[in-house]
N, C-alpha and C positions, 0 to 999 in steps of 0.2 A: 750557444747561440752564435750564428754567423755574423761576422762584423760587416758593417756597412761599406759598400764600395767607395774607394777613394780614387780621385783622378788628378793627374799632374800633366803639365805641358811645359815646353820651353818658351821663354820669353816673358815680357811684362804682361800684366793684365790688360786686356784689350787687343792682344795679338790675334791674328787669324786662327792660330791654334786654340786660343781661349774661346773664340767664337765657335769653332768646331766642337769643343768640349761641351758647350752649352746646348748645341743642337743634338749631340749624341746622348748626353746624360743630363736632361733637363732637371733643374732643381738641385744639382750637386755643386758644391763649392769647390772649384778646381784650384790646385796649388800651382803657382808659377815657379819655375826653376830657371836659374840663370843660364844654364847650358844644357845641351842634349845629354851630355854625359851624366850630369846630376840627375836628370829625369830617369835615365836608364838604370843608374845605380840605385835610386830610390825604389824602383819597381823590383829590382833583383833581390833587395833585402826584405821587402814587405809584400807578401803575396796578395794583400788586400788592395794594393795600388794598381791601377791601370794607367798607362801613359798614352797620350794621343800625340803622334808625331807625323809631320809631313814627310812623305817619301819621294814625291815627284810633283811637278807642276807642268801643266799643258804647254806653257810658253818657255819656261826656264829649264825644264828637264829635271833630273834627279837632284835631291837635296843633299848637299855635302855632309859627310860624317855618318849619316844613318847606316849606310851599307857596312861601315867598319864597326859600328857599335853593335849591330845585330849579332854577328858571330862572337863578339867579345863577351856580351852579357847573356846570350842564349835565351832571350825572352821569346815568348810565343805570340804569334799574331792571332788575335781573337776576332777581329772584324776589320772592315775597311769602310771609309767614308769619303765621299767626293764633295768638296766645298767650293762653291763659286766665290771667286775673289772680286769684291767690288771696292775699288780704291776711292777714297774721298780726300779732298784738299781741306785741311783743317787749320783754323786760326784761333787766336784768343777771342774771347767774347768782345763784340763791338768792332772787330776788324772787317775789312773788305778786301776783295782780291787786289784792288789797285793799291792797297797799303803794303802788299807783300813784296819783299825783296829776295828772300831766301826760302828754300824748301828743303826739308830734312826727312830722310827715310832710309830704309834698307836699299842697297844698291839695285836689287831686282825690281823693287817697287818703283824706284826712280826711272829705271829703264823702261818699265811698262807704262809710264805716264809721261813720255817725252813730249807729246804734243802740247799739253797745257803748260809745261815748263818752258818750252820754246816760245809759245804764243805770248806768254806773260813775261818773258826775259828774266826768269828766276835763276838765281844761283843755287845749284844743287849741292847739298851737304850729305855725304854718305854716313849713315849711322848703322848700328848693329841690328836694329829691328824697327819695325813700323810703330808699334805701341810705345816703345821707349822714346821714339822721336816725338810722339804726341805728348807724352809725360814731360819731356824736356821743355817744349814750348809753353806748356801749361804753367810750369814752374817759373819760366823766365818772364812771361806776361809781356812780350814784345810784339806789337802789332805788325812789325815788319818781317816776322818769322812765321813760317807755316810748316806743316807736316803732312805727309801722305800716309793715311792709316785707315782703319776700319771705322764704321759708324759706332761700333761698340766702344772703341777708344775715345771717340768724341764724347760719348755719354759718360764714361768713367772719369775722364779728366776735365769735364765741363768745358768743352771747346765748341767753337762755331764750325758747322759744316759749310764752308764757303762754296763748294761745288761737289756734287755727288757723281759717282761713276766716271772718274777722270781717266780710267785706263784706256790705252789706245785700242786694245782688242777686247771686245765684250766677252768672248768665250775664253775666259781665264779661270781655270779650275785647278785646285790642288787636291791630290789624293792623300788622305791620311790613313795610317794604320793604327789600330788600337791594340796595344801589347800588354802582356802581363807575364808573371813568372810561371803560372801553371798552364798546362795544356788544356784546351777546351774545345776539342773537336766535336762539332754538332753531329747528331744522328742523321744518317742519310735518309732523306724524306722526299726525294724527287725534285728538290729545288735546284737552283744553279749555285755551284760552289767554286771556290778557288783554293788550290793547294799551292803553297809557296815553299821553296827550298833554296838552300845554298849548298853548292858543291865545289870541290877542287879536283880537277882532272889528274889522272896519272900522266906523267911526262912521256907520252908515246906518240908516234906519228898518227895524224888523223883522229886523235882521241875525241875531240868535240863532235866531229862528224859521226863517229861510231856511237858516242854517248847519246846523241839526239835521235839516232835512227829508230829507237824503240817507240818514240812518240809518233813518228810517221807510220811505222808498221801497224800500230794499234789505233791509228786515227784519233790521237789525242792532241788537242790544240794548246800551244803555248801562247799566252798573251803578252809575255815579257821575257826577254833574255838579256841580261846585262853582265858585263865583266868589270871587275875592279881588282887592283893589284893587291897581292898579299903583302903585309907589312914588311918593309926592309928587303924586298926582293924585286928583281926586274924580270925574272924568268918564270914566275908563276902567278896565276890569277885565280880569284874566286869567281864563281858565276851565281847570279841570283836569277831564279825563274819563277814566274807565276803560271800555273797550269789550270786550264778549265777542267773542273771535275773534283770529285770527292776521293779521298785516299782509299775509300772502300770500293770504288769502282774498279772492276777487274782489269779493264784496259789500262787504266792509270797505274795500277799495281804492277802490271807487266812492264810498262814503260819505265817505272822507277827501278824495277829489278834489272833491266837492261842498262839503265844509267849507272847503277851501282857497280857493274862489272868494270867500268872505265874510270872510276873515281877513287881518289885517296880518302876523301871525306864526303859524306852526303847527309845533310841535316834537314829534316822537315821543320819548317818554321811555323806552320799553322795550316789548318783547314777551316774555312769560314765561308759564310754565305756571301755570294757575289752581290755587290751593291746595285740597286736598280739603275743607277746612272749608266752602267755598262750597256744597258739595253734600250736607252732612250731613242736611239736612231735606228733600231732594228725592227 
C-alpha cells in the first residue's frame, strides 16, 4: 500500500511557504522545518516527503541558499506554484495602529512595506521570518509591538489584523517549486511544460555562447538563466535554466545535446507542467 504524501516547508507555521502548502495540498498537515537545509535533508531521506520552497520573488529576486541546496541534495522538481504575497500589519488583540511603536518581520517584508512604516513612524526590527515575528508578538502580548505577516499567521497566533494589504507594490508574487526525491516526469500530452536544469561549463573561450546556441538554432525558449558560484571557487559558476517545453520534445532534446558538448556537468532537475500564472497576461 502506497504511503500518504507528506509535505514540509521552511519557517514557522503561518509563513507564506505554509500558505502555499495549504493551497497546493489542501487538507494535508504540513511540517515546519527551521531551515531550508533541514527541509531538503528530510526529503532526501524519505521519498514520501515533498517540500515546498520559494525560489524567487517578483520584487526581491532569487531566494538565497536554494540554488546551492538543489545540486547538493539532487532533489527533483515535481511542480511549480505562484503565490501572491499579501502582507498584513498584525498586533495583539485589542491593539490599534496608534498604539504601535515597533514592527517586526523579515528584512524583505519590511522593505516591501516601507510606506506604512514611515507613515506611522514605526521602528523596524529585522527578524528571521514573518510568521516567527507574529509568534513572537503573540507571546509577548505587548500592544506597542506589531508584526508584518500573512493572514494565516494572524489566525494561527490569534492576532488582530490592524491593516490588510500593506505592501507598497500590489503585484508581489513568489514562485515556489515542489520537490521530492523521485523523478516524476509527466507524460507529454500537448500541455505547456517547463524543463529545469543545472549545468557547469567547460573552461573554454565563448563556452556559454556556444552552449546556448542550440536553443536558438532549434527555436527553444529559455524563461530563466541564472549563474551562481561553485563553492569555494572564484573561477567557475553553475548555471540554472528553465526551458519552455518537455524533455521529450525533439527540438529541446537537440538543444540539450548541444548544451552537453560544452559542459562538465549537466543535470535535469525536473520536467513539470507550467503553472497557469505564466500565461495570465498572454
